[in-house]
N, C-alpha and C positions, 0 to 999 in steps of 0.2 A: 498476338497472332501465333508466335512460335509455341506458346504454352498449350495451344489447342491441337498440336500435332498428335496424331494417333498412330498405332502400329501399322495401319494400312498405308499411312503416308510414308512411314519409314520403309515399308516394303517397296514402294515406288521409287523412293530416293536411292535405296540399295540397288534396285534394278538398273537405274540410270548410271550411278557412279561405279558400280562393280563391272559394268560393261566397258567402262573406260580404263579401269586400273591395269589390265594387261597391256593396253597400248601405252599407258604412261610408263609401266615397268620396262617395256621394250625401248621406249625413248630414253630412259635413264641408262639402259645397257648399251644401246647403239646410237650413234649420231644420226640425225636426220640428214637427208632423206633415207628411208629404209630401202633395202633391196626388194624388188618385186617378189622374190621367192619367199619372203617372210609373211606376206599378206595372208595367203591361204592358211598356213599353220597357225597364225595369230587368231584368225577368225574361228578356226576349229577349237583352239584352246579356250578362247573367250566364251564360246557357247557351252563347252563342257564344264568349265570352272564356274560359270554363272549358275548353271543348273545344280551343280554339287553344293555350292555355297548357300544358295537360297533354300535348298532342300534341308541341309544341315541346320540352318538357322531356325527353320520351322520346327524341325525335330527336337532341337534343344531349347525351345521356348523363347527365342530371341524376340519373337513378335507377340509374346504374351506379357512382357515386362511393362511396368508403369515407370517410364524413364524419368519422370520428374522427381521420383524418390529413389533413384539409382544408388546402389551401395557397392561395397567391395564384392559381395556375392554376384551382383549384376556384371561387374567387370570380369570376374572369373568365368562367368557363363560366356561372355564374348570371347575371352581368350581360348576357352575350350572349343567353341564353335568355329572360330577362325582357324585355330591350329589344326583341328581334325579335317575341316574341309580343304585346307591348303595341302595337308599331307596326301589326302586322296587325289587332289588335282595333280600334285607332283607325281604321284604314283601312276596316274593315268597318262601323263606326258611321257614318262620314261617307258611305259608299256608301249606307247605309240612309236617311240623311237625304236624299241626292240622289234616291233612288227613291221617297221618300214613305213608306217603311215606318215611319220615326220622324219625328214632327213636332218642329220645333225647340224649342218651349217644354217639351215633355214630359221630355226628358233633357238636362241641360246638357252642352255639348261638353267641358267641363273634367273631367267624371267619369272618362273613360277615362285621362286623364293622372294624376289622383289615384290611380285604381285601379292603374296601373302602378307608382307609387311604393310603394303598400301591398303590392303583390305582391313587390317586391324586398325589403321589410322582412320579410315573412312567410317567403319562401323562404330568403333569406340568413340571417335570424335563427335559424330552427329548426336549420339545418345548422351554422352557426358556433358556436351555443351549445353544441352537442355537442362541438365541437373545443375550446372554451374549458374545458368541464368535464373533458375528457380531460387537458388541459394542467395544470389545477389539481390533479387527483387523482394523475396520474402523475408530476408533477415540479413545475416552477415554484418550486423551492425551492433553498436552499443550506443546508449544515450548518455552522454557525459553528465547531463543534468538529472538523470534518473537515480533511483535508489541504489546505493553503492553496496554491492554484495561481495562476500568473501566465502569461498567454498572450503570447508574443512574436509580434506580427503581428496587426493589427486589420483585416485585409482579409476577403475572403469566407471563406477557410478558418478564420480565427480566429473569425468570427461563427458558423460551423457548430459549432465546438468549444464556444463559449459557450452556444449554444442547447441542445446535447446535455447539457452539465453541468447546466444549469438544469432541463431537462425530464426526463431519464432517471431513473427510479426506481432504477436500478442503480448510479448514481454518487453517492457520498456525500461529495464534496469541496466545498471552499469557494473559489469563484473570486473573487480579490481585485481583478483588473484586467488591463489590456492594457499593453504597451509597443509603440510604433510610431514610426518616423521621419517619418511624414507630419505636418507642422505643422497641417494642417487637422483632423486627428483628435485631436491632443493637447488634453486638457482637456475633451473631449466624453464623452458616456456612450453606450455601445452595449449593448443588451440589459440595461440596468440596471447596467452595470459601467463604471467610469471608465477612460479611457485615461490612464495615470499619467505618461507621459513618453516620451522617446526611448530607443532601445536603449542608448546610451552611459551612461544613468543606471541601467541594470539592477541593478548591484551595490548601489547605494544604496537602490533601491526594494525589493530583496530583503530588505535589513536592516530598513528602516523598516516594512515590512508583514509581516515574519516569514514570508516565502514559503518553502514546503517543496519546491516543484517548479516548473520552468518548462517549458511546452509550446511548442515552436517550430512555429508554424502559418504557415509561409511556403514552401509546396511548390514554388513556381517561382523561389525566390531562388537566386542564385548561391552556389556552394560557399564563396566567401570570406565572404559575409554569414553563412552558417550557422556557419562556424568562428569568426567574430567573436562571435556570440551564445553559442556553447559556451564560448569563452574567458571571456566576461563572466560566465557562470554559474559557471564554476570560480572566478573571482575572488570571486564572491559566496558561494561555498561551498554551492551548491544543486544538486540533481540536475536532469537535463534529459531530455526526450523530444522526438522529432521526428515531426511528422505528415506522412505522404506525401500527394501529390496524388492525386485520384481517377483522373486519367489514367494515373498510374503503376500503380495497382491494376488498371485495365482492361487496360493493355498487358502486364501481367505483370512489369513492372520491379521491383515490390515485392509480396511475398506478403502476404496478409491476416494471416498468423501473426505478421508483424512490427509489427502495430498495437498489440501489448501486449508488455511485457517477459515473458521466459520465467519461469514460476513455478518456485520451487525444488522443489515437489512433483512437477513434471514430470520431474525428473532422478533421483528417489530410487530408482526401480526396485523399490519395495515400498510397501505401504500404510503411511502414517505412523502412529506409535504415539501413542495418546491416553490420558492418565492422568487419572483423576478426582481432583479437588482438595479433596474434603471434609476429608480428614485434614490437608492442608496448611493450609487456612483455619483449622482448629481450633488448629493450632500457632501461626500468625502473627497471629491476631486480637488486636488491642490490644497487640501487642508492639512493642518498639523494635528495628528490623532494620538492620544495617549491611551494605552491599554494597561490596566493594572492586572496582576496575576498572569502576566503574559507568557510565563513558562509553563502554565498548566495546560490541560487538554483543551479547555474552552478558550483560554487566552491565546494559545498558539494558533488554533484554528481561526480565531478572530483576526489575528495578524495576517494570516494567509489570505482570508477573504477581503480584508481591508486593502491589502497590497494590490489586489486586482482592480480596485477602484481608483488607482492612481493618485494617492494622497501625496502631498509635498513631503511629508515626514511621518514616520511611525515611531513613537516613543514607547518602547516595550519595557515596562517596569515590573520587576519581580523581586521576591525576597530570596529565592534560591538561585545561586549563580550557575549551577550545573545545567538546569533546565533552560536558563536564558542563553547559556553558551551554545546549546544545541539548536536554538530557535532558528537562526538563519538557514540551516540545512533543511528545516521543515517547510519553509516557504517556497513552494514550487513556482509561485508567480514570478520569482526573479528570473526564471528561465524564459519568460515571455517578454523580456525587454524592460521590466521594472527594476530600477537600480537598487542594488543591495545597500548602497551607501545612503539610502533614504531611511535606513533603520538605525535607531540608537538603542543600545541595550543599557538599561539603568538598574543597578542593584540598589533597592531601597525598601523600607518598611513603611506602609501607608500610615502607621501610627506615629511616625516621626514627623512632626509638624515643620521643624526647621529644614529637614531634608526635602520635604515636599515643596517648601517655599523656594528653595534653590532650583528645583526641577521646573516648577511653573515659571519662575523668573527667566530661566535659561531657554526653555523650549516654547513657552507661550502656546500651550495646546488650545485648539478651538473645539475639539470634540473629545469627550472622555468616556471610555467604557470601563466600568469598575467590576472586574471579575475576581479580584483578590478576596478570598474568604476561607474560613474554616468551615467544612461542610459535613464532617463525619459525626453522625448523631450520637452513637454510644460514646465515642471518644470525647466529645465536648461535654457530655454529662459529668465527666470526671475532671474536666479542665475548663471550668467556668470562666476563670480570669482570662484565658486565651480567647475563648469564644467572645466574651464581652469586648475586650480591648481590640481584637482584630476586626470583628464583624460590625461592632457599633462605633467604637472610638475611631477605628480606621476609616469607616465610611464618613463619620462626621468631620474628621480632619480633611479628608479629600473634598467633601462638599464645600467646606469653608473656603478652601483654596480655589475651587471652581468659581465661587461667588466673588472672591477677592480679585481674581484675574479675569473676570467677565467671560467665562467659558459659556458658549451658547448652547451646547448639547451635552447632556450627561445621561448615561444609562447605567442603572444599578442592576446587577444580576442577582435575583432573589430565587426563592424556591417555593414549591407547593407546601413545604413543611412550615411555612410562615402563616398558613391559613389555620386558624383555631389551633395554635401550636401546643404540643405537649412536651416538647424537648427544649433544652437550652439552645441548641443550634437554631431551631425554628423560631423561638422567641427573639433571639438576637437579630435574625433576618427581618422579622416583622418590625422591630424597632428601627432597623436600617431603612426599611421602606418609608416609615414615617418621617425620618430625617430628610430623605430626598423629597418627599411631598411638601414638607414645610419649606425647604429651600426653593422649590418650584413656586410656591405661593408668594414667598418674599421677593424673589427676583423676577418673576414673570418669564423665566427662561424655560426651555424645553428640557427639563429634568424629569426623567421617567424611570419606571421600573419594569423589568420583565420577570415573570415567574416561570421557572423550569419545572418539568417533571423530572424523573430520574433519567439521567443522560447515559444511554448505553455506550459502553466502551470508554467512558471518561475515567480518569484516575479516581479510584475509590468506589467506582460502580461495582455492582455485583458480578459483572461478566468476567473481568480478569480473575477474580477469586474462583468462580466456577470453573474457568478454563484450567487454572492451576490444580484444582482439586480433581478434575477429570484426568489431567495428564498424570497425576500421581496415583490414579486408579481408584479414587474416591476415598471416603464418601463425599457427596455434595451436601453441604449443610445449609438448612433453611430454618428460619426462626419459627414459622408457623404455617400450617397447610393452607390457611385462608388469607395469608399476607398477599396484598395486591398493590400495584403501583401504576401510575401513568409513566409511559416511557417515550423518549424521543432520542433521535440520533444526535451526534455532535454537530453535524451539518445543519439539521433542523434548528437546534438550539442557537447556533450562530446566526442563521438567517433571521430568526425571530429577533435577536438582539439588534441586528443591523436595520431591520425594517422598523423596529421600535424607535430607533434614533431618527429615522426619516419621517415616521408618522406622528411621533410625539409632539405635543404642543406645550402642555404644562401639567405635570403631576400625574399623568395616566399610569395605570398598571396594565401591561399587555401579557396575554397568555396565548399559547398555541392550542388549537383544537386537536387533541391527541386521541380522540375516540374514547373507547372504553378502557378501564384499567385492566391490566394483565396480572394474573396470579403468578407469583414468583415460582411456585412449583411447576407451573406450565412452562415458564421460561427455562427452568433448569432441565426439564424433560426434552424440550426442543433442542437445547444446546448439546445434550448428551447424544440425542439421535442424529443431529447434524454432524457430530464428531465421529459418526460411524459406529456407535455403540448402542446398547439397549439399556434403558433405565431399569433399575432394580435388578437386572441380571448381570450386566457388566459393571455398572456403577450404582452404588447404593445412594438413596436420598434419605438423609437423616434430619429430623426436626429437633431443634435445640431450645425452643422457647423464646418468647419476646424479650428483648433487651430493654434497659431503662431508656425512656424517651420515645420508644417506637410505637406506632399505631398500626392497626391491621390494614387500614386504607387511608388515602389522602384525599384532599379536596383542592381544586384549583382556585376556588373563590367561594365566598360566603353568599348567602341569598341576598343580602343587602347590597353586594357589589354588582349585581344585575348585569351580567356580561352582554355585550353586543358586538357583532362582527363589523370590523372596520376595514378589513382586507380579507381576501380569501384565506380561511382557516386561522386568521388572527383575530382574537377577541380583545376588547378593551373593557375595563371595569370601572364602575363608579368609585370615586374616592371621597373620603370624608376627612377634611382638614380641621374639623372642630377639635378643640383641646390641644392644638399644636401652637405653642407659644413659649413664653419665658418659663412658665412652670414646667413644661415638658423638657426644655433644655436643662433646667436645674436638676430635674430628676435624672436625666441622662448623665450629667456630671456626677451626681451622687452615686449612681450605679457604677460608673467607672472607678470612682474613688474607693468605694467599699470592695469592689472586686480586687483592685490592686492591693488593698489592705488585708486581703484574705478573709474578709467577713462574708463567707459564702451564704449563710441563711439570709442575712440582710440584703445582700446583692440579689439573691434569687427572688425575694419578695418584691423588690423594686422592679426587677425585670418582668415579673408577671403583671405588675400594675401597668408598666409601659406597654406591654403586649396585649392589654385589654382583657386579661384573664382574671383580674380581681377589681 
């Protein structure tokens, strides 16, 4: 109601209240009841001062202000208008004394001064109360569970950022403090937020305050200082954003589109697929769920979405301790009443059979999501032993334990590079698919596979590389102008995995309908443009040639796999379990043995046979 007040309403409020302020001023000056001789002079003064005040307020633009966004300038306008009108009113009163229109005893000379102070309270109070209410309702908050931000720079730009974070209803982050090299600011509090120390202490402050992101608010700082802050952020293992100066925006040196990071959805070139999770929640509710590769981009998002389905326990297994350590902070579902003590962080290697046996014995998982894998195509061409042992031996070891401990649901995360593979990585994933299919046939359990396209924004995807190249001023490097891929978001990938676990019966392979393939060069051009720059003018695109193992385009399935839709935008493929038996397992063992022995050519030949390429 009060937010709808307009200046015409304020005019009526002023008319009513300012007609009363002279009487209130007289009451403060003289005790009631007043002498009758003061009534007529009071009415004359009230009429004159009211006309003068309202006239000056109109003249000085008091009734043209938008008071919900009142500022210091608005307060100064009120002060000038009230001060000028009060001085003229006082001058009029003394003039009336001098001409005899008012007799000295009838109206004390202090009344106009008291009236002026009351006028300032009335006019300023009504306006600024609206501004305060707007602040309290629209912001003035922090979200303790939100992303924890640290501002580098406690100057004017930093204070603007702090005010916006506290005030904007669209920002749901938690500002933990500033860092600044000015000794006079260190230890002080600005907008309710402490200045925690100098820039050099940034890594320690990031760790001690569990900071998720640093905002550099030093638009006029030299490049050396910005690079120093970025280096300190890298040392602290935290992401960083830079705030441009307003003068840069006005001059066109920086585009408004660069005020935020490019969103992955901006690059998808289709509507994101959304899958309802009712069936998934029914499967996972009160279940013990194991996620391998839990520290990665897919694994951590899996943990986030699984947590929303109210499992009894999540066992997050990963080989990298740092990514696992940061995992609880990524799971925003904890803020919605899901207990963080339902999460166990387990550092282990899926190739270690004895360690897996301990984990399965201790936690007794009922649903397993296998996201742990090596996925970099060129890198695995030079590291065959790691690709084979991690992607094949690790999968076989995990599957064996799922069978041994009677796990009901297993989902293997595979890739479109497993279809007619030309790379070591793709071949190892195809063999992993076969291992899961064989286990499904033997056990009769819901052991299934999902095939991903390229996951935008995941670790190792092309987007972070392109962003870094754009930030460095280019060039953006692409292997071939005709290179194209299927793309999906991390959220789509995880929804597919979860739905597969709910839909799967025995040995199916699931894929997402991702529309048409997107050329990598088009993706790069979109990313450059959305970053506020012009392809080939601001940022060069350079072609470097195909790397070992790469194809110009990928397939999601072969003709023989004959896809059919089992759920909106989710396809299932025909699977062929022929040839999967003791001979297959002996060949897998021989592949692992020759890989570990460093017999690359022999291992590669066996790998091709297992992947149906020979």
